[in-house]
C-alpha positions as CSV (number, residue, x, y, z in Angstrom):
1,M,0.0,0.0,0.0
2,T,1.4,3.4,-0.9
3,Q,1.5,6.3,1.5
4,T,-1.4,8.0,-0.4
5,E,-3.5,4.8,-0.2
6,H,-2.7,4.4,3.5
7,T,-3.8,8.0,4.1
8,R,-7.0,7.6,2.1
9,A,-7.8,4.4,4.0
10,T,-7.2,6.1,7.3
11,Q,-9.4,9.0,6.3
12,E,-12.1,6.6,5.2
13,T,-11.9,4.8,8.5
14,Q,-12.2,8.1,10.4
15,V,-15.3,9.1,8.3
16,E,-16.9,5.8,9.2
17,R,-16.1,6.2,12.9
18,P,-17.1,9.6,14.3
19,V,-15.0,11.2,17.1
20,T,-16.6,11.4,20.5
21,E,-15.3,14.4,22.3
22,V,-15.0,14.1,26.1
23,A,-14.1,16.5,28.9
24,V,-12.2,14.7,31.7
25,G,-11.5,16.1,35.1
26,V,-8.2,15.3,36.9
27,L,-9.1,16.5,40.4
28,V,-5.8,17.0,42.3
29,T,-5.4,18.1,45.9
30,P,-2.5,20.2,47.2
31,D,-1.0,17.0,48.8
32,G,-0.9,15.1,45.5
33,Q,-4.0,13.0,45.7
34,Y,-6.2,12.5,42.7
35,L,-9.7,11.2,42.2
36,L,-10.7,8.1,40.2
37,A,-14.3,7.0,39.7
38,Q,-15.5,3.5,38.9
39,R,-17.6,3.0,35.7
40,P,-21.2,2.0,36.6
41,A,-23.0,-1.2,35.6
42,G,-24.4,-1.2,32.1
43,K,-21.7,1.0,30.6
44,P,-18.9,-0.2,28.4
45,Y,-15.9,-1.2,30.6
46,E,-18.2,-1.4,33.7
47,G,-16.2,-1.7,36.9
48,Y,-13.1,-0.1,35.4
49,W,-11.6,3.0,37.1
50,E,-11.2,6.3,35.3
51,F,-11.0,10.0,35.8
52,P,-14.6,11.5,35.9
53,G,-16.1,13.4,33.0
54,G,-18.3,13.0,30.0
55,K,-19.2,13.9,26.4
56,L,-19.4,17.4,25.1
57,E,-22.9,18.5,24.0
58,P,-23.2,20.1,20.6
59,G,-21.8,23.7,20.7
60,E,-20.5,23.2,24.3
61,S,-16.9,24.1,25.2
62,V,-14.6,21.7,27.0
63,E,-14.7,23.9,30.1
64,A,-18.5,24.1,30.1
65,A,-18.8,20.3,29.6
66,L,-16.3,19.7,32.4
67,A,-18.2,21.9,34.8
68,R,-21.5,20.3,33.9
69,E,-20.3,16.7,34.0
70,L,-18.5,17.1,37.4
71,H,-21.5,18.7,38.9
72,E,-23.8,15.9,37.6
73,E,-21.4,13.1,38.6
74,L,-19.8,14.3,41.8
75,G,-22.0,17.3,43.0
76,I,-19.1,19.7,42.9
77,V,-18.7,23.2,41.3
78,V,-15.4,23.6,39.5
79,T,-13.8,27.0,40.5
80,E,-10.3,26.5,39.0
81,S,-9.2,24.2,36.1
82,H,-7.0,24.3,33.0
83,R,-6.7,22.2,29.9
84,W,-3.7,19.9,30.5
85,H,-3.4,17.2,27.8
86,T,-5.4,15.9,24.9
87,L,-5.4,12.2,24.0
88,E,-7.2,10.2,21.3
89,H,-8.1,6.5,22.0
90,D,-9.8,3.9,19.9
91,Y,-12.0,1.8,22.1
92,P,-14.1,-1.0,20.5
93,H,-17.3,1.0,21.3
94,A,-16.1,4.5,20.4
95,Y,-13.2,6.5,19.0
96,V,-12.7,9.3,21.7
97,R,-10.8,12.5,21.9
98,L,-10.2,13.1,25.6
99,Y,-9.6,16.7,26.8
100,F,-7.9,16.1,30.2
101,C,-8.3,19.2,32.5
102,K,-6.4,19.5,35.7
103,V,-8.9,20.7,38.4
104,T,-7.2,22.3,41.3
105,Q,-10.1,24.0,43.1
106,W,-13.8,23.2,43.6
107,T,-16.6,23.8,46.0
108,G,-18.5,21.0,47.6
109,E,-17.4,17.5,48.7
110,P,-17.3,15.0,45.9
111,H,-19.9,12.2,46.2
112,G,-21.2,9.6,43.7
113,R,-24.4,11.2,42.5
114,E,-24.9,8.4,40.0
115,G,-24.2,5.6,42.5
116,Q,-20.6,5.2,41.3
117,A,-17.8,4.4,43.6
118,F,-14.8,6.8,43.7
119,S,-11.5,6.8,45.4
120,W,-8.8,9.3,46.3
121,Q,-5.5,7.8,45.2
122,R,-1.8,8.5,45.3
123,L,0.8,7.2,42.7
124,P,0.9,4.4,42.0
125,A,-2.9,3.7,41.7
126,E,-4.1,1.0,44.1
127,V,-7.5,0.4,42.3
128,S,-7.9,-1.8,39.3
129,P,-8.6,-2.5,36.6
130,L,-7.8,0.9,35.0
131,L,-9.5,2.1,31.9
132,P,-6.8,2.0,29.1
133,A,-6.8,5.8,28.5
134,T,-6.3,6.4,32.2
135,I,-2.8,4.9,32.3
136,P,-1.1,7.7,30.3
137,V,-2.6,10.2,32.7
138,L,-0.9,8.5,35.7
139,E,2.4,8.8,33.8
140,W,1.8,12.5,33.2
141,L,1.0,13.0,36.9
142,A,4.2,11.2,37.9
143,A,6.2,13.5,35.5
144,D,4.7,16.7,37.0
């Protein structure tokens, strides 16, 4: 296959598979703890641990989606965050573009509003299994 054919095949694959854009919150405390949430029953990868967040709605910014999702999932109001890293991952159920945002300040005490478990962790993570796209984030946290 020539490079042009490979590029065309890649583009055709991307056309067939839409990109799902997701805002993800990496809540970090001043003493270095970070929050992981467990995916609830009935969702792909149920029981796996991940950073909380969710899909962007049409016309919604990453920051607005992050604030909405963290309020819906954890009952908190984000008061300080910044985009940190972007990662694309091809899961069997979806091709996702993940906008990881470091969240350093919020109001309210996180609690699982959707019945999901969550856990404050330190490196290395003690919960498992980890969602595949979560693993690079732990490496980024270790490098900071």
